[in-house]
N, C-alpha and C positions, 0 to 999 in steps of 0.2 A: 235674118237679114245680112249676116256676115258669114263668109266662107273663107276657110284657111286651107291652103294646100302646101305641104312641105315637099322639099326636094333637096338633093345634094348628098344624101347619105350613101354609104358604101362601105367597103372593106379597105383597111389601110394598116400598114405596119406601125408598130409603136414608134413614136417620134414624128410621125407624119402629120399631115394637115388635111382638113376638110372644111368646106364652107357650106353651111345649110342655108336654105332660102325658104321663106314662107310668104307666098303670094296671097294677099288679102283682097277681098272684094266687098263692097257694101259700105265700108267706112274707111276713112284715112287714119293712118297711124298717129298723126299729130294730135288727134283727139281721143286716143285710146291708151289703155294700159296693156302692154305687150310683154310676153315672156316665153321662155323656152323651158320645157320640162323634159325629164327623161325617166325611163323605167326599165330596169334590168330584170331578167327572169328571176322570180322569187323575191323581189324587192319592191318596196313601195315607190310610188312616183315621187320624184324630188325636183324641186326648183333648181334650175341651172343658172339662169340669168333673166333679167327683166329690164325694160326701158320704159320710162314714163315721160309724158310731156314732150313728145316728138323727139326723144333722145336727150332731153335736158337732164334726165336723171337715169343712172344705170346702177344695177345691183348684180352681184355675182355670189354664187356659192363659194365658200372658202376652198373647196376642192378644185375649182377651175380658175380661180382668180390668178391673173397673170398669164394664163394660157388661152383663155377664150375671150372673145370680144363680141358684144351684141351691138348691132347698129340697124338703122332703118333708112330707107329711101322713100320719102313721102310721095315724091312724084311718080314712083312706080308702085306704090302701095305694097312694098315688100320689106319684110323683116329678115335680118341675116344673123347668123351665128358663125363667126370665124373661129375654128378650133385648131390650135397649134399644139405641138408637143403632146400629141395624143398618147394616152396610156391604155392598157388593156381594161382597166377599171372604168374607162369611159364608155365601154361597150353597152349599148342600150338602144331602146326605141326612143327617138326624140320627137317631142310634140311641140307645136306652136300653139300658144294660147292668147286670148284677148278678153279684155273686160271693157264693155261699152259703158262708160261712166265719166262724169266730169271730175270725179275724185277717185284717185287710185289708192289702193290699200297699202298701209304700212307693211302688212304681211304679204309681201310680194311672192314669197316662195310657197304659199299655201294654195294648192290647186283649186280649192273651193271658192277662191276669190275671182276666178275667171269663168266666164259663161260661154265662150266659144273655143272650140278645139279643132285642130287639124287631125288627119288620120295617122300621122306619124311617118317618120323615115328612119330606117335602121342604120345604125352606126356600129361597125364591128372593128375593133382594134386588136390585132394579133401581136403576140410577143415574139 
């Protein structure tokens, strides 16, 4: 019932910026738990950021705090991830995730808490 489509990935030099978008259909973000995850080659998928309650609550991995900002536009049913001061270690496939529930999990960074996923968008940061 929910479809998520990511866009905005690409290649950028270290220190640059990218803005990822996740277009959602089927449900509005205001009633969902939304997050961004990433997976680099040879590594496990990790939570990057999440937003609950229509943006009322936000969470960030320590590695991106202060550099990334998660936001959503409920009118457009779109989730965003603004990434600034990018580092080579940010290189990964980035995925948008959603949980359709009235209650969002305390464990926002656990991938098994989400039941809908996009196909991913590649972010490559060169030094």
